[in-house]
One Martini backbone bead per residue (centre of mass of N, CA, C, O) as a GRO file, in nm:
protein
   89
    1MET     BB    1   5.265  -1.737  -0.908
    2LEU     BB    2   5.235  -1.622  -1.194
    3ALA     BB    3   5.457  -1.801  -1.326
    4THR     BB    4   5.312  -2.073  -1.276
    5LEU     BB    5   5.076  -1.996  -1.477
    6ALA     BB    6   5.215  -1.864  -1.734
    7ASP     BB    7   5.413  -2.075  -1.846
    8PRO     BB    8   5.200  -2.307  -1.935
    9ILE     BB    9   4.951  -2.127  -2.051
   10LEU     BB   10   5.038  -1.907  -2.257
   11PRO     BB   11   5.109  -2.080  -2.513
   12VAL     BB   12   4.824  -2.191  -2.564
   13PHE     BB   13   4.683  -1.911  -2.605
   14MET     BB   14   4.868  -1.821  -2.836
   15VAL     BB   15   4.778  -2.036  -3.039
   16MET     BB   16   4.479  -1.959  -3.038
   17ALA     BB   17   4.521  -1.663  -3.122
   18ALA     BB   18   4.667  -1.716  -3.388
   19GLY     BB   19   4.433  -1.862  -3.525
   20TYR     BB   20   4.235  -1.630  -3.507
   21LEU     BB   21   4.402  -1.404  -3.648
   22LEU     BB   22   4.458  -1.553  -3.915
   23ARG     BB   23   4.159  -1.570  -3.992
   24ARG     BB   24   4.073  -1.265  -3.972
   25THR     BB   25   4.306  -1.177  -4.194
   26GLY     BB   26   4.317  -1.425  -4.424
   27VAL     BB   27   4.568  -1.623  -4.411
   28MET     BB   28   4.358  -1.835  -4.310
   29GLU     BB   29   4.165  -2.089  -4.303
   30ALA     BB   30   3.920  -2.228  -4.118
   31GLU     BB   31   4.031  -2.516  -4.110
   32HIS     BB   32   4.315  -2.446  -3.995
   33ALA     BB   33   4.222  -2.303  -3.738
   34GLY     BB   34   4.072  -2.550  -3.629
   35ILE     BB   35   4.320  -2.730  -3.597
   36ILE     BB   36   4.469  -2.556  -3.392
   37ASN     BB   37   4.235  -2.552  -3.180
   38ARG     BB   38   4.221  -2.861  -3.142
   39TYR     BB   39   4.505  -2.896  -3.042
   40ALA     BB   40   4.474  -2.720  -2.791
   41PHE     BB   41   4.220  -2.866  -2.668
   42TYR     BB   42   4.307  -3.191  -2.696
   43LEU     BB   43   4.632  -3.164  -2.617
   44ALA     BB   44   4.752  -2.916  -2.459
   45VAL     BB   45   4.560  -2.884  -2.215
   46PRO     BB   46   4.581  -3.169  -2.095
   47ALA     BB   47   4.888  -3.157  -2.062
   48LEU     BB   48   4.882  -2.918  -1.871
   49ILE     BB   49   4.719  -3.044  -1.646
   50VAL     BB   50   4.907  -3.278  -1.585
   51SER     BB   51   5.154  -3.104  -1.522
   52VAL     BB   52   5.037  -2.939  -1.286
   53VAL     BB   53   4.947  -3.180  -1.108
   54ALA     BB   54   5.225  -3.334  -1.095
   55THR     BB   55   5.379  -3.064  -0.962
   56THR     BB   56   5.206  -3.068  -0.717
   57PRO     BB   57   5.208  -3.046  -0.400
   58PHE     BB   58   5.034  -3.246  -0.189
   59LEU     BB   59   5.009  -3.038   0.065
   60GLN     BB   60   4.866  -2.799  -0.128
   61ILE     BB   61   4.604  -2.933  -0.136
   62GLU     BB   62   4.257  -2.856  -0.143
   63TRP     BB   63   4.027  -3.081  -0.036
   64ARG     BB   64   3.768  -2.922  -0.007
   65ALA     BB   65   3.756  -2.819  -0.298
   66VAL     BB   66   3.752  -3.100  -0.427
   67ALA     BB   67   3.494  -3.199  -0.285
   68VAL     BB   68   3.303  -2.982  -0.389
   69TYR     BB   69   3.347  -3.023  -0.690
   70SER     BB   70   3.273  -3.326  -0.700
   71SER     BB   71   2.988  -3.298  -0.584
   72LEU     BB   72   2.877  -3.110  -0.804
   73GLN     BB   73   2.927  -3.298  -1.044
   74VAL     BB   74   2.751  -3.531  -0.946
   75GLY     BB   75   2.488  -3.368  -0.906
   76LEU     BB   76   2.463  -3.268  -1.201
   77ALA     BB   77   2.457  -3.542  -1.335
   78LEU     BB   78   2.207  -3.650  -1.187
   79ALA     BB   79   2.015  -3.423  -1.272
   80GLY     BB   80   2.045  -3.462  -1.576
   81PHE     BB   81   1.952  -3.754  -1.580
   82ALA     BB   82   1.667  -3.704  -1.460
   83VAL     BB   83   1.565  -3.509  -1.674
   84LEU     BB   84   1.613  -3.692  -1.923
   85ARG     BB   85   1.441  -3.929  -1.821
   86LEU     BB   86   1.172  -3.766  -1.818
   87LEU     BB   87   1.175  -3.663  -2.116
   88PHE     BB   88   1.256  -3.967  -2.262
   89ARG     BB   89   1.200  -4.237  -2.097
   0.00000   0.00000   0.00000
């Protein structure tokens, strides 16, 4: 179980940590560290998510958890929309 999570996720966080450490030690400028972190955030993590979801056996998906998560996301989006609609008319 741990290997399933660590194999795809660990390299992404190592790249993010490398960018942070190189910036903190002064080896790299803030702009370059930001580029590495943007790469990890916008490209590597979405690719990781697609990879993990694509290789998950269909019968092992907990559909109740997916339904609860989806319901909460829709509810929060609607609540946020309602609040913003009242504030900004």
